[in-house]
C-alpha positions in Angstrom: -0.3 0.0 -0.1 2.7 2.1 0.7 4.6 1.7 -2.5 1.2 2.7 -4.1 0.3 5.9 -2.3 4.1 7.2 -3.0 3.5 6.3 -6.8 0.4 8.5 -6.9 2.1 11.2 -4.8 5.3 11.3 -7.4 2.2 11.9 -9.9 0.7 15.0 -8.4 3.8 16.7 -7.3 4.9 16.1 -11.2 2.1 17.6 -12.7 2.0 20.3 -10.2 5.6 21.6 -11.3 5.2 21.0 -14.8 2.2 23.5 -14.7 4.0 25.7 -11.7 6.4 25.7 -14.9 4.4 26.9 -18.1 2.6 30.0 -15.4 5.7 31.3 -14.4 7.3 31.6 -18.1 8.5 34.9 -18.8 8.6 36.4 -21.7 11.3 36.9 -24.4 11.8 40.0 -26.1 10.8 39.2 -29.0 7.0 38.5 -28.0 7.7 41.3 -26.3 8.5 43.2 -29.4 5.6 41.5 -31.1 2.8 43.0 -28.4 4.3 46.3 -28.6 4.0 46.3 -32.5 0.4 44.9 -32.0 -0.2 48.0 -30.2 0.7 50.5 -32.2 -1.3 48.7 -35.1 -4.5 49.3 -33.0 -3.8 52.6 -32.1 -3.3 53.4 -35.5 -6.4 51.3 -36.7 -3.4 49.1 -38.3 -5.0 45.8 -36.8 -4.8 42.3 -39.3 -7.8 40.4 -40.0 -5.9 37.4 -39.9 -4.5 38.2 -36.1 -6.5 36.0 -34.2 -5.5 33.3 -36.6 -1.9 33.5 -36.5 -2.1 34.1 -32.8 -4.0 31.3 -31.8 -2.9 28.5 -30.0 -4.3 24.9 -29.4 -6.1 24.1 -26.3 -4.2 20.8 -24.3 -6.4 21.6 -21.2 -8.2 17.9 -19.8 -11.7 18.1 -21.3 -12.5 14.2 -20.5 -13.6 14.4 -17.6 -17.0 12.4 -18.3 -15.1 9.5 -18.7 -15.6 8.3 -15.9 -13.5 4.8 -14.5 -15.9 2.4 -15.1 -16.6 3.4 -18.9 -14.1 1.7 -21.4 -12.2 5.3 -22.0 -8.5 4.6 -20.8 -6.5 8.0 -19.6 -3.7 8.9 -21.6 -0.1 9.0 -21.4 0.7 10.9 -18.4 -3.2 11.7 -17.2 -5.2 10.7 -14.7 -6.7 11.4 -11.5 -6.4 10.9 -7.5 -9.5 10.4 -5.7 -10.6 9.4 -2.7 -13.5 6.9 -2.9 -13.3 6.4 -6.5 -10.6 4.3 -9.3 -7.0 6.2 -9.4 -5.7 6.0 -12.7 -3.1 6.8 -14.0 -2.1 6.9 -18.1 0.6 4.3 -19.2 0.4 5.0 -22.9 -0.6 3.0 -25.6 -4.6 2.6 -24.5 -3.8 1.0 -21.1 -4.3 2.4 -18.1 -3.4 1.4 -14.5 -5.7 2.2 -11.3 -5.9 1.5 -7.8 -8.9 2.0 -5.5 -6.3 4.0 -2.8 -8.6 4.2 0.7 -9.7 0.6 0.0 -6.0 -0.8 0.1 -5.5 -1.0 3.9 -8.3 -3.4 3.8 -8.4 -5.0 0.3 -5.0 -4.4 -1.5 -6.3 -3.9 -5.1 -4.5 -3.2 -8.4 -6.2 -2.4 -12.0 -5.2 -2.5 -15.6 -7.6 -1.6 -18.8 -6.9 -1.8 -22.2 -8.9 -0.2 -24.7 -10.0 0.2 -28.2 -11.7 2.4 -30.8 -14.4 1.0 -33.2 -15.6 3.9 -35.2 -18.2 5.3 -32.7 -17.6 2.3 -29.8 -14.8 2.2 -27.7 -13.9 -1.4 -26.3 -12.1 -2.3 -22.9 -11.0 -5.4 -20.7 -10.0 -4.9 -17.4 -8.3 -6.8 -14.5 -7.9 -7.0 -11.2 -6.3 -8.7 -8.3 -7.0 -7.9 -5.1 -7.0 -9.9 -1.7 -9.8 -9.4 1.0 -7.7 -10.9 4.2 -6.5 -7.6 5.4 -9.9 -6.2 5.6 -11.4 -10.1 7.2 -8.6 -9.7 9.7 -9.6 -6.0 10.6 -13.3 -7.1 10.5 -12.7 -10.8 13.1 -10.5 -8.7 15.2 -13.3 -5.8 16.2 -15.9 -9.1 16.2 -18.0 -8.4 13.0 -19.7 -11.6 13.0 -21.9 -10.5 9.7 -18.2 -10.8 8.3 -15.6 -12.5 9.9 -16.2 -15.5 13.1 -13.8 -15.0 15.6 -13.3 -18.5 16.2 -11.8 -19.9 13.0 -8.1 -19.1 11.3 -8.8 -16.4 8.4 -6.6 -17.8 5.1 -4.6 -16.0 2.2 -7.3 -15.3 0.1 -6.6 -14.1 -3.4 -9.5 -12.6 -5.9 -8.9 -12.1 -9.7 -11.7 -9.7 -11.9 -12.1 -10.1 -15.8 -14.2 -7.6 -17.2 -15.1 -6.3 -20.8 -16.7 -2.8 -21.4 -18.2 -1.1 -24.3 -19.2 2.6 -24.4 -20.9 4.6 -26.5 -20.8 8.2 -26.9 -23.4 10.7 -28.2 -22.4 13.8 -29.3 -18.7 14.9 -29.8 -16.3 13.1 -31.9 -14.0 9.8 -30.0 -11.4 10.1 -33.3 -11.2 13.6 -34.3 -11.5 15.2 -30.9 -14.7 17.6 -31.3 -15.3 18.0 -27.9 -16.1 15.8 -24.7 -19.7 14.1 -25.9 -22.8 15.5 -24.0 -24.3 11.5 -23.2 -22.1 8.5 -22.8 -24.1 4.4 -22.5 -21.5 2.1 -20.8 -22.4 -1.7 -21.0 -20.3 -3.9 -19.1 -19.7 -7.7 -17.7 -17.5 -9.1 -15.0 -16.1 -12.3 -13.4 -14.5 -12.4 -10.0 -12.7 -15.5 -8.6 -11.4 -16.0 -5.3 -9.2 -18.5 -4.3 -7.8 -19.5 -0.3 -4.8 -20.8 0.1 -5.1 -22.9 3.0 -7.8 -24.6 4.9 -10.7 -22.2 4.3 -14.2 -22.0 7.0 -15.1 -18.5 6.7 -18.9 -18.4 6.0 -20.2 -16.2 3.4 -20.7 -12.5 4.4 -24.7 -11.6 5.4 -23.8 -7.9 4.7 -25.3 -5.3 2.2 -22.8 -4.0 -0.3 -20.0 -6.9 0.7 -22.7 -10.1 0.6 -23.4 -9.9 -2.9 -19.2 -9.8 -3.3 -19.1 -13.0 -0.6 -17.7 -15.5 -2.8 -14.8 -14.0 -4.2 -14.2 -12.1 -1.1 -14.3 -15.3 1.2 -12.7 -17.5 -1.0 -15.9 -19.2 -2.0 -16.2 -19.3 -6.1 -17.1 -16.5 -8.3 -19.9 -14.2 -8.7 -20.7 -12.3 -11.9 -21.9 -8.7 -12.4 -23.4 -7.7 -15.3 -24.0 -3.8 -15.3 -25.5 -0.2 -17.1 -24.3 2.9 -16.9 -24.9 6.7 -18.1 -22.9 9.5 -17.6 -24.3 12.9 -18.6 -22.7 16.4 -19.0 -25.4 19.0 -17.5 -23.6 21.9 -17.9 -19.8 22.7 -18.3 -18.9 22.7 -14.7 -21.6 19.6 -13.7 -22.0 16.3 -14.2 -24.0 13.2 -13.3 -23.1 9.4 -13.4 -25.6 6.6 -12.7 -25.5 3.0 -13.2 -27.5 -0.2 -11.7 -25.3 -3.5 -11.4 -27.0 -6.8 -11.1 -25.1 -9.5 -9.3 -25.2 -13.9 -9.7 -23.5 -16.1 -7.9 -23.2 -18.5 -4.5 -24.1 -15.9 -1.6 -26.8 -16.0 1.1 -29.6 -13.6 -0.9 -31.3 -16.6 -3.6 -27.9 -16.3 -5.4 -29.5 -12.6 -6.8 -28.8 -9.0 -5.6 -28.7 -5.5 -7.6 -27.5 -2.4 -6.5 -28.3 1.1 -8.2 -25.7 4.4 -7.3 -26.4 8.0 -8.5 -23.6 11.0 -8.2 -23.6 14.3 -9.5 -19.8 15.6 -10.1 -18.8 19.5 -9.4 -16.4 21.1 -10.4 -14.5 23.1 -7.1 -11.5 24.3 -9.3 -10.4 23.7 -12.9 -8.8 20.6 -11.8 -10.7 19.6 -8.6 -14.2 18.1 -8.4 -16.6 17.6 -5.8 -19.0 14.1 -6.2 -22.1 13.4 -4.2 -24.4 10.9 -4.3 -25.7 7.6 -3.4 -26.0 3.7 -3.7 -28.8 1.8 -2.6 -28.7 -2.0 -2.3 -31.4 -4.5 -2.4 -30.6 -8.5 -1.2 -32.5 -10.7 1.3 -29.8 -10.2 4.3 -30.7 -10.8 8.0 -31.2 -6.8 8.8 -33.1 -5.8 5.7 -33.8 -6.1 2.1 -32.9 -2.4 1.1 -29.8 -0.2 2.2 -29.0 3.3 0.9 -25.2 4.0 1.4 -24.1 8.2 0.9 -21.3 8.3 -1.2 -18.8 11.1 -1.4 -15.9 11.9 -3.2 -13.1 14.3 -4.1 -10.7 14.2 -7.1 -7.9 16.1 -8.4 -7.2 15.7 -12.5 -4.0 15.8 -13.6 -2.1 15.8 -17.1 -3.2 17.4 -20.8 -4.9 16.0 -23.7 -3.0 15.1 -26.5 -2.5 16.8 -30.0 -3.5 16.4 -33.0 -0.8 13.7 -34.7 1.6 15.8 -36.7 5.1 15.3 -38.3 6.2 12.1 -40.4 5.8 10.0 -37.3 2.0 11.1 -36.1 3.5 11.9 -32.3 1.0 13.8 -31.0 2.1 17.3 -28.9 1.1 17.7 -24.9 
């Protein structure tokens, strides 16, 4: 966990120092002379009609915020986000993305790798995750949370693997030509999680909302399957909305079926900082209740710049 936190801290410091250098860069003599010439031309009424076209510069500020971590989109090289409760991401290049759930690393150390492909209007991706629920089970047992782990059993080392296929279809904008972000993104996904114990395993299935539907992998008792549907929308330039529904099928204490529905609003506090507020609704036949609503909040920092149009003999993008 310490290595992952240091890794993302290095990314944050690198992104901040790069941005600071561009802000405090001094103007050279040529720029000063050009500005003085423009001022004299305006005063004499001799404005160049093509001045705006010649002086305009490409904008490499990020505009891909609507593409959440649960879509098929992968962050561009050296771009990503650091988040409190949602996946923190870093683009590796070649349409590869590395991500992790930072706060969950204390209970469930995890690492995810996603690869995307663009097919005209559709983006496809496959994502693979490796995680271990053993630290969280030990914590629950120590704190006598019997619905998660009984106090009188030995908890083995458990490793779990997730394999997922994701497809996203954007409405508005253009994925290939970068004509701005879309207004709406429709996403579908199908995931399979499988947990394997290393040693004798006497764990019972977890009898709690949220964790219960994921119990087969978390307790090393087999697999569960998760099909899902998701919508990401852009209400305004500073307000995004996300909503999804997940269905769980597997051998757990809920007649082998459960569902979750999540909705959140993401608000821009600053150019690269966003705050998300929402809820997660869970339905399942657990001991305490069939229905459960959990408030949700997140704070994210986005770093890096988007890729420019491909130029030059080798079609290298500009940053």
